[in-house]
TORNU-920131 format. One line per 10 residues: their letters; for each residue z, x, y of N, C-alpha, C. Coordinates in pm, 1 decimal. Example, Ala and Ser with C-alpha at 12.3 -4.5 7.8 and 13.67 -1.06 7.14 Angstrom:
residues 2
AS = 780.0/1319.0/-569.0/780.0/1230.0/-450.0/780.0/1320.0/-330.0; 708.0/1285.0/-225.0/714.0/1367.0/-106.0/787.0/1290.0/3.0
END
This chain:
residues 273
MTDLSTFVPP = -557.4/-828.1/3534.5/-647.4/-718.5/3459.4/-726.4/-667.8/3593.6; -761.6/-540.5/3607.5/-844.0/-485.3/3676.9/-997.3/-553.8/3658.1; -1066.4/-551.1/3780.5/-1175.2/-640.2/3797.3/-1256.4/-563.3/3717.1; -1324.7/-614.4/3602.6/-1438.1/-522.8/3514.1/-1583.0/-556.3/3543.9; -1606.2/-634.7/3658.7/-1725.3/-702.6/3691.8/-1817.0/-614.9/3717.3; -1779.7/-513.0/3783.2/-1810.0/-400.6/3845.5/-1820.1/-280.9/3731.5; -1776.8/-257.0/3642.7/-1799.4/-142.1/3514.0/-1927.7/-110.3/3470.1; -1954.4/37.5/3427.3/-2056.3/27.5/3363.3/-2021.8/-37.1/3254.8; -2122.0/-103.1/3186.7/-2102.2/-184.7/3058.6/-2108.4/-41.4/2942.3; -1973.8/-80.7/2857.5/-2030.4/17.5/2727.5/-2130.3/23.2/2664.8
RVIATDLDGT = -2176.9/104.3/2541.2/-2286.8/68.7/2412.8/-2191.8/21.0/2305.5; -2036.8/74.6/2299.5/-2033.2/-19.6/2155.0/-1881.5/-31.0/2233.3; -1783.2/-161.8/2178.2/-1688.1/-220.2/2140.6/-1624.0/-216.1/2054.7; -1542.4/-116.3/2035.7/-1463.3/-96.0/1899.9/-1285.9/-188.1/1896.2; -1285.5/-263.2/1825.9/-1167.5/-335.2/1818.8/-1118.7/-355.8/1713.2; -952.5/-379.5/1691.8/-849.8/-388.5/1577.0/-944.4/-567.3/1521.2; -844.6/-579.2/1418.9/-875.3/-699.6/1409.4/-754.8/-803.5/1381.1; -630.1/-774.3/1328.9/-543.3/-855.4/1335.7/-436.4/-808.6/1410.2; -381.8/-913.0/1496.4/-301.2/-916.4/1637.2/-394.7/-867.7/1747.8; -517.0/-860.3/1712.2/-583.9/-828.0/1838.5/-696.7/-904.3/1875.4
LLHSDGSLSD = -792.2/-927.7/1776.6/-929.4/-1026.1/1795.2/-917.9/-1145.4/1704.4; -811.0/-1115.7/1573.3/-793.9/-1235.4/1502.5/-671.6/-1303.4/1581.4; -709.0/-1446.0/1595.0/-552.9/-1546.1/1621.0/-452.7/-1486.4/1482.3; -323.5/-1547.4/1541.5/-233.6/-1472.8/1432.7/-223.8/-1519.1/1316.2; -295.7/-1692.3/1322.0/-311.7/-1703.0/1163.0/-429.9/-1648.8/1115.7; -496.7/-1524.7/1154.4/-621.0/-1460.3/1067.6/-747.1/-1533.4/1127.2; -768.4/-1614.7/1189.6/-909.1/-1671.7/1206.4/-980.2/-1589.8/1302.7; -1093.3/-1625.7/1343.7/-1155.6/-1569.2/1481.4/-1235.9/-1699.5/1516.1; -1146.4/-1682.2/1638.2/-1209.9/-1807.9/1759.1/-1322.6/-1840.3/1743.4; -1442.5/-1953.6/1788.8/-1538.3/-1990.5/1802.2/-1616.4/-1889.9/1944.2
RTRAAILRAE = -1514.3/-1899.1/2070.3/-1471.5/-1804.0/2188.4/-1503.5/-1694.9/2160.8; -1430.7/-1620.1/2080.7/-1450.5/-1466.8/2030.6/-1543.8/-1479.8/2009.1; -1655.1/-1491.6/1865.7/-1776.5/-1528.8/1837.9/-1865.9/-1516.8/1876.2; -1827.3/-1633.9/1991.8/-1972.0/-1648.4/2089.9/-1956.2/-1519.2/2206.0; -1873.8/-1467.6/2201.7/-1825.9/-1331.0/2329.2/-1928.6/-1254.8/2238.6; -1912.9/-1167.9/2117.4/-1927.1/-1084.1/2051.0/-2066.5/-1130.4/2015.2; -2150.3/-1227.1/2014.6/-2286.3/-1237.1/2017.9/-2377.8/-1222.6/2139.4; -2313.9/-1262.1/2232.5/-2338.1/-1254.2/2368.3/-2361.5/-1092.0/2409.2; -2251.4/-1034.4/2340.5/-2239.7/-877.6/2403.5/-2382.6/-812.0/2340.0; -2364.3/-835.5/2202.0/-2479.6/-785.7/2111.9/-2616.9/-769.6/2182.7
AAGITTVFVT = -2642.5/-959.9/2246.4/-2784.6/-949.3/2324.7/-2783.5/-909.5/2393.6; -2686.0/-850.5/2487.5/-2661.8/-760.6/2609.2/-2712.9/-610.9/2577.8; -2704.4/-564.7/2448.1/-2736.7/-445.1/2406.6/-2602.6/-393.4/2377.9; -2468.7/-455.6/2380.3/-2318.4/-403.7/2315.6/-2331.5/-406.7/2192.2; -2295.2/-324.6/2098.2/-2237.4/-333.4/1959.6/-2095.3/-347.4/1950.0; -2037.5/-439.9/1878.1/-1917.1/-428.6/1840.8/-1866.8/-409.6/1714.0; -1824.2/-319.0/1640.5/-1745.3/-251.2/1561.3/-1608.5/-260.7/1496.2; -1570.1/-351.9/1425.1/-1406.3/-338.6/1408.2/-1395.6/-202.6/1290.7; -1225.6/-184.0/1340.4/-1185.4/-50.1/1301.9/-1057.1/-121.4/1275.3; -998.7/-113.0/1141.4/-875.9/-199.5/1095.3/-806.6/-111.4/1010.9
ARPPRWLDSL = -679.6/-171.5/996.3/-591.1/-80.5/896.1/-604.2/-206.7/731.9; -752.9/-279.6/743.6/-735.0/-371.6/672.6/-793.8/-326.2/535.5; -788.2/-317.1/412.8/-829.2/-287.9/346.7/-1004.6/-314.7/284.5; -1116.9/-246.0/206.0/-1220.8/-311.4/205.4/-1220.1/-488.2/153.8; -1105.8/-464.1/59.4/-1135.5/-619.5/-7.0/-1109.4/-708.5/93.8; -1070.8/-665.4/201.2/-999.6/-795.2/285.2/-1099.3/-826.1/396.5; -1194.4/-780.2/425.0/-1336.8/-825.7/476.9/-1445.1/-862.0/443.3; -1432.0/-917.7/383.3/-1586.7/-990.6/308.2/-1504.8/-1173.3/370.2; -1446.9/-1211.0/430.6/-1446.4/-1320.8/502.6/-1499.9/-1307.0/636.7; -1524.3/-1174.2/672.0/-1524.5/-1177.0/836.6/-1709.9/-1132.2/848.6
AYAVGPHGTV = -1774.2/-1148.1/687.9/-1911.4/-1121.3/706.3/-2013.5/-1193.4/813.5; -1986.7/-1306.8/794.8/-2024.3/-1327.1/941.6/-2009.1/-1285.5/1091.9; -1944.4/-1183.9/1072.7/-1889.8/-1178.4/1227.8/-1957.4/-1015.7/1239.3; -1934.9/-988.7/1113.8/-1970.7/-847.3/1147.5/-2052.4/-740.4/1236.2; -2149.6/-806.9/1225.0/-2295.5/-782.3/1328.0/-2419.1/-706.3/1242.2; -2496.0/-655.7/1311.9/-2636.5/-622.5/1242.1/-2603.7/-458.8/1179.9; -2530.2/-394.7/1183.2/-2495.1/-264.8/1127.4/-2393.7/-330.4/998.2; -2336.0/-433.3/1022.5/-2300.8/-402.9/881.3/-2143.9/-341.3/817.6; -2116.5/-277.4/896.5/-2031.1/-174.0/875.9/-1881.1/-203.5/940.7; -1777.4/-213.4/817.8/-1630.2/-223.5/907.6/-1546.7/-78.3/880.3
LCGNGAFVYD = -1470.7/29.1/973.0/-1430.4/124.8/962.5/-1284.3/47.4/906.3; -1248.9/107.3/794.6/-1144.6/12.9/787.1/-1028.6/100.0/675.9; -868.3/117.4/641.9/-807.6/154.4/568.6/-732.6/290.3/672.5; -742.0/197.4/786.3/-677.6/378.6/899.0/-787.1/438.8/904.2; -936.1/444.1/848.2/-1031.2/551.3/891.3/-1043.1/599.0/744.7; -990.3/544.3/636.7/-967.4/626.2/522.5/-1144.1/552.5/473.4; -1180.6/466.1/466.5/-1260.3/393.7/417.0/-1405.0/332.4/567.5; -1499.3/338.2/511.8/-1637.3/292.2/575.9/-1662.6/181.0/450.1; -1691.4/87.3/498.5/-1763.0/-37.5/382.5/-1823.5/-101.6/443.9; -1956.0/-77.8/389.0/-2096.6/-228.2/441.6/-2042.3/-334.6/362.7
VPTKTVTEQY = -2060.7/-414.1/451.9/-1982.2/-579.5/409.7/-2071.9/-658.3/359.7; -2206.4/-635.5/370.2/-2313.1/-691.2/299.9/-2338.2/-678.1/169.2; -2350.9/-547.1/114.3/-2321.6/-506.2/-20.4/-2189.4/-499.1/-61.6; -2077.5/-515.8/7.4/-1962.3/-524.2/-11.8/-1921.5/-376.0/-123.5; -2003.4/-239.8/-44.7/-1998.4/-167.4/-117.5/-1903.5/-79.3/-28.3; -1826.4/56.0/-47.7/-1721.0/163.7/3.3/-1849.3/254.3/22.8; -1919.1/335.6/131.0/-1972.3/377.5/163.3/-1931.7/537.5/176.3; -1855.5/532.0/238.6/-1770.6/668.9/239.7/-1608.8/670.9/226.6; -1568.0/725.7/206.1/-1399.6/730.5/193.6/-1341.1/871.7/196.7; -1224.7/898.2/238.0/-1126.0/1020.5/289.3/-1001.1/1031.5/244.3
PLADLLLREL = -1022.0/1078.3/104.8/-881.7/1038.5/49.0/-768.3/1139.0/74.4; -649.0/1122.6/21.1/-575.2/1221.1/4.5/-588.1/1293.9/-117.1; -564.5/1467.5/-50.3/-601.5/1579.0/-169.1/-543.5/1562.3/-322.5; -562.7/1541.2/-384.2/-477.4/1559.6/-558.2/-335.8/1605.9/-505.3; -324.2/1744.6/-564.1/-241.9/1791.6/-492.4/-107.7/1819.7/-408.6; -164.5/1706.3/-249.6/-149.3/1713.4/-181.1/-43.9/1593.6/-179.6; -144.5/1476.7/-238.2/-104.4/1331.2/-288.0/58.9/1365.5/-381.3; 53.4/1450.1/-488.7/193.6/1514.3/-544.0/298.5/1550.3/-478.2; 242.6/1626.6/-366.6/363.8/1686.9/-331.9/408.5/1541.6/-220.3; 386.5/1447.9/-174.2/422.8/1391.4/-50.9/475.9/1267.1/-158.7
LADLRHAVPD = 469.7/1235.6/-269.2/516.6/1136.3/-363.9/651.4/1189.3/-411.1; 682.3/1293.0/-433.0/805.4/1376.8/-448.6/889.8/1427.2/-367.2; 849.3/1439.1/-230.5/886.6/1503.4/-153.1/975.9/1312.1/-67.5; 875.0/1234.4/-59.5/914.1/1066.9/-6.7/1037.2/1018.3/-106.9; 983.9/1061.9/-218.7/1062.6/966.1/-374.8/1239.9/1033.2/-343.9; 1221.9/1168.0/-303.9/1373.1/1264.4/-290.9/1444.9/1213.9/-129.8; 1349.3/1200.6/-16.8/1406.0/1095.0/60.2/1441.8/970.8/57.1; 1375.6/912.4/54.0/1414.5/797.0/0.9/1382.1/729.3/-151.4; 1482.6/721.6/-187.1/1495.7/725.2/-368.4/1489.7/594.7/-389.3; 1512.5/454.8/-313.7/1464.9/373.3/-300.2/1306.8/334.6/-328.6
ITFAVEGADG = 1201.4/406.7/-237.6/1101.8/389.7/-173.3/1007.9/323.9/-314.6; 909.9/234.6/-304.3/819.8/183.5/-452.7/693.4/236.5/-352.2; 543.3/262.3/-450.5/465.3/258.4/-403.9/347.0/191.5/-428.0; 210.2/193.2/-384.3/103.0/186.5/-402.5/5.2/230.5/-336.3; -152.6/234.8/-356.4/-218.7/256.8/-340.2/-312.8/172.1/-354.0; -422.4/230.5/-216.9/-495.8/164.2/-182.0/-669.6/304.2/-168.4; -737.8/249.2/-295.3/-893.1/283.9/-304.7/-1006.4/230.0/-349.7; -1157.0/299.0/-349.3/-1259.8/216.0/-308.8/-1235.6/120.6/-387.9; -1195.4/106.6/-542.4/-1198.1/-33.1/-620.7/-1049.1/-108.7/-626.3; -970.6/-124.3/-501.6/-863.6/-185.0/-470.1/-725.5/-100.4/-416.8
LGREEAFVYR = -675.4/-243.7/-459.0/-501.2/-182.2/-464.6/-478.3/-203.1/-600.3; -350.0/-60.6/-616.2/-260.6/-41.2/-725.4/-104.9/-26.8/-709.2; -52.4/-117.3/-759.5/83.7/-115.5/-716.9/170.0/-83.5/-815.8; 333.2/13.5/-830.6/424.9/29.9/-912.8/456.6/-144.2/-914.4; 520.7/-150.2/-1053.8/560.4/-306.1/-1068.5/665.2/-306.3/-968.1; 779.4/-224.1/-951.6/897.0/-248.0/-860.4/837.3/-313.1/-685.6; 699.3/-248.9/-612.9/657.0/-232.1/-551.0/657.0/-379.9/-479.0; 680.3/-444.4/-417.2/701.9/-590.6/-365.1/529.1/-641.7/-238.3; 456.9/-681.8/-375.6/315.8/-758.8/-309.5/328.5/-884.3/-194.7; 346.5/-856.7/-72.0/332.4/-972.3/5.3/242.3/-1084.8/53.9
SEQPGTHTVG = 97.3/-988.8/30.3/44.6/-1006.2/87.0/-57.7/-1194.7/6.9; -118.8/-1261.8/112.9/-171.2/-1374.5/60.7/-338.9/-1378.1/52.2; -385.5/-1244.4/117.2/-532.2/-1231.4/108.0/-555.7/-1219.5/-17.9; -658.4/-1239.4/-35.4/-752.3/-1265.7/-168.7/-787.0/-1126.9/-206.9; -813.7/-1148.3/-348.2/-876.2/-1021.2/-436.0/-749.9/-931.1/-549.1; -765.1/-901.1/-651.4/-705.0/-898.9/-756.8/-661.7/-717.2/-718.6; -499.2/-691.0/-783.9/-442.2/-576.5/-796.8/-426.8/-532.7/-942.4; -394.2/-383.1/-925.9/-314.4/-337.6/-1069.3/-204.2/-294.9/-1069.3; -153.1/-309.1/-1130.1/5.5/-251.8/-1175.3/70.8/-149.2/-1290.4; 71.3/-48.0/-1267.1/80.1/77.3/-1345.7/175.3/206.3/-1293.8
TLAELTSAPV = 187.6/314.0/-1347.7/251.2/393.3/-1330.5/208.8/504.3/-1211.0; 262.0/588.7/-1210.8/205.8/684.0/-1031.6/75.1/728.7/-1099.8; 115.4/761.5/-1252.4/-11.3/830.0/-1283.7/-139.8/791.5/-1314.3; -80.2/626.3/-1369.9/-191.9/566.9/-1357.5/-283.5/552.4/-1238.5; -198.9/488.2/-1156.0/-242.7/428.0/-991.2/-319.4/565.4/-937.7; -278.2/728.9/-948.2/-345.3/822.4/-865.0/-447.0/885.0/-947.9; -508.6/834.8/-1055.0/-592.5/873.8/-1143.5/-774.0/870.1/-1065.8; -760.7/774.6/-955.9/-866.2/794.2/-874.7/-820.5/813.8/-713.3; -988.6/847.9/-681.1/-911.7/908.0/-523.1/-841.4/782.7/-442.8; -721.1/817.0/-367.8/-659.1/717.2/-318.4/-642.6/786.4/-156.3
GKLLGRCESL = -720.7/695.8/-95.6/-777.6/659.4/52.8/-627.1/596.4/119.3; -515.4/527.1/94.4/-438.5/475.4/189.5/-280.9/487.6/72.7; -206.5/566.1/99.6/-49.5/538.5/33.1/-6.8/470.4/98.2; 61.3/395.2/11.6/148.1/277.7/62.4/287.7/294.1/16.4; 407.9/297.5/133.0/571.2/301.7/92.5/609.5/212.6/133.2; 680.4/130.7/61.9/830.1/40.9/92.2/957.3/71.8/39.5; 1011.2/54.0/137.4/1173.6/24.1/54.4/1253.8/-86.0/159.9; 1324.5/-144.0/23.0/1385.7/-275.2/54.8/1522.5/-269.3/138.0; 1574.6/-150.0/66.3/1694.8/-99.8/106.2/1745.2/-72.2/273.9; 1661.2/-58.9/341.4/1675.0/-15.5/476.1/1592.1/-46.7/552.3
DSAKFLELVM = 1682.2/-98.8/656.0/1554.0/-109.7/795.0/1441.4/-75.3/818.3; 1330.4/-110.8/875.4/1185.8/-76.5/921.4/1234.3/39.3/1001.0; 1251.9/46.4/1093.3/1263.2/159.3/1175.4/1367.2/289.3/1127.9; 1422.0/286.6/1055.0/1500.6/396.5/980.9/1402.8/435.7/850.4; 1381.1/319.2/795.1/1287.7/354.5/699.2/1167.6/471.3/740.8; 1075.6/424.9/828.7/913.2/496.5/872.0/994.5/623.6/1013.6; 1125.3/580.4/993.6/1165.8/778.1/1049.6/1210.4/880.0/933.1; 1228.1/827.6/797.8/1260.5/891.6/709.3/1108.7/971.2/614.2; 1037.4/879.7/642.9/920.6/902.1/617.0/810.3/984.0/670.9; 843.2/944.2/800.8/770.3/1054.1/892.0/854.1/1176.1/889.0
TALGGRAELG = 965.7/1191.1/883.6/1067.0/1360.4/872.9/993.6/1393.8/735.5; 970.2/1336.3/636.5/925.8/1385.7/472.7/784.6/1409.4/489.4; 669.9/1363.2/568.5/535.6/1398.1/543.4/572.6/1519.0/641.0; 659.0/1570.3/734.8/649.6/1697.7/809.8/510.0/1703.7/846.4; 465.3/1622.1/920.9/297.1/1662.1/959.7/201.4/1671.2/862.5; 202.0/1684.8/746.2/98.4/1692.8/671.1/-11.9/1555.9/627.3; 28.5/1457.5/685.8/-40.9/1346.3/696.0/-22.4/1189.9/754.8; -141.3/1177.5/784.5/-95.4/1055.5/878.8/19.8/948.3/841.9; 81.4/927.6/952.1/150.1/804.8/921.1/136.4/679.8/1027.9; 75.4/541.7/933.6/12.1/470.8/1043.8/125.5/334.8/1022.4
YSGASGLAEI = 143.4/273.0/1165.1/202.8/147.3/1151.0/181.1/37.7/1211.0; 133.2/-54.3/1152.0/-3.3/-148.7/1214.8/97.3/-330.1/1193.2; 191.3/-279.8/1183.3/356.8/-445.6/1222.1/382.1/-499.7/1098.6; 314.1/-430.4/1018.7/424.2/-516.1/875.7/531.3/-417.1/878.6; 624.9/-525.0/816.8/765.6/-484.7/810.5/790.9/-361.5/664.1; 861.9/-289.8/729.7/924.0/-160.8/641.6/782.3/-110.7/573.0; 642.2/-143.2/623.8/555.8/-88.8/523.1/493.8/78.7/598.4; 506.1/175.5/550.4/471.8/276.0/551.4/321.1/287.5/487.5; 240.2/337.1/617.8/51.0/373.9/506.6/38.2/488.8/578.0; -5.3/586.3/493.0/-21.5/734.7/503.2/-168.6/743.2/435.2
TAPGVTKAAG = -224.8/872.6/561.9/-353.0/864.3/510.5/-351.7/1003.8/471.5; -465.1/1066.2/461.9/-477.2/1215.1/468.4/-497.1/1261.1/610.5; -440.2/1408.4/620.6/-414.6/1488.9/777.2/-585.2/1430.1/817.1; -572.5/1403.6/948.6/-703.7/1375.5/1049.2/-754.4/1260.1/974.3; -713.0/1124.1/924.1/-782.3/1055.2/901.2/-694.8/961.0/946.2; -787.6/905.6/1076.7/-733.9/791.9/1186.3/-835.1/709.5/1249.9; -830.2/587.5/1253.7/-861.0/520.7/1353.1/-984.1/612.9/1469.7; -959.2/747.0/1504.3/-980.1/799.8/1588.5/-1089.8/801.3/1523.7; -1087.4/917.2/1420.8/-1163.5/997.9/1383.0/-1268.0/941.3/1293.3; -1277.2/780.1/1248.3/-1350.2/695.6/1175.8/-1414.1/683.8/1253.5
LQRWCDARGV = -1377.0/597.5/1399.4/-1500.2/562.4/1506.6/-1554.7/683.3/1555.1; -1490.2/801.5/1579.0/-1606.0/919.2/1654.2/-1671.8/940.3/1569.7; -1684.7/950.5/1460.4/-1747.6/971.2/1346.9/-1913.3/878.4/1371.0; -1849.0/756.5/1326.5/-1969.2/652.4/1333.6/-2014.8/669.0/1480.9; -1953.8/698.6/1565.6/-2022.8/673.7/1697.9/-2099.1/773.3/1752.5; -2092.5/929.7/1691.7/-2111.5/1022.5/1703.6/-2265.8/1019.5/1612.5; -2257.2/932.0/1501.7/-2430.1/924.3/1382.1/-2506.8/850.7/1504.0; -2438.4/771.5/1562.6/-2576.3/686.8/1653.5/-2576.5/758.1/1827.8; -2533.3/854.4/1825.4/-2558.5/890.7/1930.0/-2448.8/850.0/2059.5; -2369.5/801.9/2040.5/-2238.1/717.7/2145.4/-2157.3/824.0/2159.8
GAHEVWAFGD = -2155.7/835.2/2305.8/-2011.1/966.2/2358.7/-1905.6/868.5/2353.3; -1734.8/911.6/2345.7/-1649.9/813.8/2402.2/-1662.7/746.4/2541.0; -1690.3/820.2/2594.0/-1715.5/764.0/2737.8/-1802.9/667.1/2806.5; -1867.2/602.2/2694.7/-1904.9/434.2/2627.3/-1876.6/379.3/2527.3; -1776.2/361.9/2509.2/-1651.9/316.4/2420.9/-1584.1/254.3/2476.8; -1558.2/85.4/2477.6/-1437.4/18.5/2499.8/-1332.1/-22.3/2396.0; -1235.3/32.1/2370.1/-1148.0/4.0/2246.9/-1027.6/-91.3/2316.1; -993.5/-171.5/2187.3/-894.0/-246.3/2204.6/-794.9/-258.0/2074.1; -692.2/-278.6/2127.9/-547.9/-251.2/2019.4/-404.1/-329.4/2048.0; -378.4/-348.6/1918.6/-225.2/-395.5/1948.4/-115.5/-328.0/1883.5
MPNDLPMLHW = -138.7/-203.6/1825.3/-33.8/-194.2/1717.1/-46.8/10.0/1767.5; 109.6/104.2/1681.7/70.2/241.1/1714.5/-30.3/281.0/1618.3; -118.0/220.8/1523.1/-195.4/260.1/1449.0/-299.0/280.7/1531.0; -311.5/199.7/1623.1/-424.9/231.1/1714.1/-434.9/296.8/1863.7; -298.8/370.8/1815.2/-293.3/498.8/1959.0/-426.3/575.6/1972.7; -435.2/636.0/1838.4/-502.6/755.4/1851.3/-694.9/703.1/1895.3; -691.1/587.7/1847.5/-848.5/515.6/1878.0/-823.6/472.4/2041.8; -762.4/435.8/2068.1/-705.0/447.4/2216.3/-732.8/515.4/2318.5; -641.1/646.0/2235.5/-633.0/760.9/2312.7/-799.7/801.5/2305.4; -897.3/817.4/2233.3/-1009.0/860.4/2214.7/-1085.5/793.4/2331.4
AGTSFAVGNA = -1111.6/688.3/2331.8/-1225.0/618.5/2393.3/-1186.1/613.4/2552.4; -1345.5/610.3/2553.0/-1338.4/637.0/2724.4/-1247.3/520.9/2809.3; -1229.0/397.7/2778.9/-1180.4/307.1/2843.8/-1080.6/231.5/2715.6; -959.0/210.8/2737.9/-854.9/113.2/2643.5/-827.0/35.1/2690.1; -788.1/-90.7/2622.6/-692.3/-177.9/2622.0/-630.4/-241.4/2535.1; -503.3/-268.0/2583.5/-410.2/-343.5/2485.1/-394.6/-509.4/2534.1; -388.9/-544.0/2407.5/-392.9/-716.9/2454.8/-245.4/-768.7/2470.4; -230.7/-864.3/2553.5/-51.4/-900.5/2615.0/58.7/-894.7/2485.3; 4.7/-912.7/2399.7/105.8/-896.6/2275.6/178.9/-757.0/2224.9; 56.6/-695.3/2279.2/80.7/-529.2/2187.2/250.5/-482.8/2156.6
HADVLAIAQH = 264.7/-417.5/2083.6/358.5/-299.9/2067.7/383.3/-222.7/2230.6; 506.8/-212.1/2251.9/566.3/-118.9/2397.9/501.5/-1.0/2396.8; 456.0/60.8/2265.8/417.8/231.2/2294.4/238.9/210.8/2317.5; 176.9/28.9/2262.4/27.7/32.6/2321.9/29.8/13.1/2473.0; 145.9/-72.0/2529.7/137.3/-113.9/2632.8/128.8/3.0/2724.5; 223.2/92.3/2686.1/232.8/186.3/2772.9/122.8/276.2/2839.0; 36.2/322.7/2679.1/-65.8/459.4/2749.5/-224.7/348.0/2741.2; -233.2/204.7/2719.9/-337.3/182.1/2740.2/-386.1/171.3/2861.2; -526.6/212.3/2933.7/-584.8/159.0/3075.3/-559.3/46.5/3093.9; -579.4/-75.2/3059.2/-579.6/-212.9/3115.9/-514.7/-226.5/2999.5
VCPSNNDDGV = -481.9/-426.4/3053.0/-389.9/-493.2/2960.4/-520.3/-647.8/2981.9; -502.7/-672.8/2847.0/-547.9/-817.2/2878.9/-545.4/-924.9/2807.4; -535.7/-1050.9/2862.1/-447.9/-1132.8/2748.7/-454.2/-1147.0/2622.8; -365.8/-1220.5/2519.7/-295.2/-1208.8/2400.4/-399.6/-1225.0/2285.9; -366.6/-1169.8/2189.5/-477.6/-1229.7/2054.7/-551.5/-1358.0/2059.4; -391.3/-1434.2/2073.8/-415.5/-1608.2/2082.8/-456.1/-1659.3/2202.5; -499.4/-1587.4/2296.0/-554.9/-1630.5/2407.6/-659.3/-1588.3/2419.3; -731.4/-1494.9/2334.7/-866.5/-1462.8/2272.4/-899.4/-1362.6/2427.4; -788.0/-1253.1/2397.4/-826.3/-1147.4/2519.3/-910.5/-1072.2/2505.8; -981.9/-1031.8/2399.5/-1101.1/-936.5/2389.2/-1201.3/-1052.4/2436.9
AHTLEILLQG = -1210.3/-1166.3/2387.1/-1321.9/-1229.6/2469.5/-1347.5/-1262.4/2583.6; -1224.8/-1291.3/2635.0/-1155.3/-1328.7/2796.3/-1287.6/-1198.9/2856.1; -1227.7/-1018.3/2752.0/-1254.4/-944.8/2862.6/-1400.4/-913.6/2876.0; -1498.1/-938.2/2722.1/-1649.4/-943.1/2724.1/-1692.7/-1042.2/2796.0; -1641.0/-1133.2/2825.8/-1706.3/-1266.0/2943.7/-1727.7/-1201.0/3085.4; -1602.2/-1123.4/3143.6/-1625.6/-1053.1/3290.8/-1723.3/-990.3/3279.0; -1701.3/-898.7/3167.8/-1791.2/-827.8/3157.8/-1931.6/-830.6/3167.6; -2001.3/-900.4/3070.4/-2095.6/-1001.4/3033.4/-2137.0/-1067.1/3152.4; -2064.6/-1096.9/3262.0/-2112.6/-1205.6/3356.2/-2138.7/-1078.9/3448.8; -2101.1/-962.3/3455.5/-2134.8/-876.2/3581.3/-2241.4/-797.0/3496.7
VSE = -2280.9/-774.2/3367.6/-2425.4/-753.5/3350.9/-2556.5/-816.2/3349.4; -2528.6/-988.5/3340.3/-2612.6/-1080.1/3427.5/-2639.5/-1082.5/3533.6; -2594.6/-1053.0/3642.1/-2543.1/-1089.5/3777.0/-2690.1/-988.3/3812.6
END
């Protein structure tokens, strides 16, 4: 990895969670938590930018930092962890959502749907729910599930391999919405046009007078690409998807080797010298 000890310190560290900051078992290591605390003490703010929905973030409340905010749902939600409140959401427009549902079902007849909203997950009965994360969800018809704003539309197809399924979804979307891939096999994550991790992070930074050149971003999967392109300095963890490794300016150790913490430790050594 490039010698970072001589770099100008960033004002913000923006990091993905699963596969990047967290170990593969979903845990946050003591080393990583300590590095984040040291960065905060040095005036460097860490913000989590994740595909996770709000309901999967409360267990990390102790690590979020004084600002209390997580940018989640691939940019669809801003979640205040201390109050367990979605403070901002950027949902799919109703007409566009109806069009996408019809076009996706025409393109992939076996597709099943679930939706993420500020109040949680709702799914069609046929949608296979595989998560072991806490939180209840509702089961209903598409009409019922889409009666409230939908921040993220989830599609799944058990009869196709993941790559083919995502290809068909991308074609059906026709550029009308964002397709995120965070690593879950056979799962398409769809947000409104322009709703990405990059857009959410930029809004958050703009509100604090932070420019892209003052941000270091860390990620591992294709849904991190917009954020990595936007940030002034980008890092892929060693276990990252090939597309992420190809565009990141730097590569740090894997998530299980505490790559983000490793990078912060080098940075903070330079700050303290």
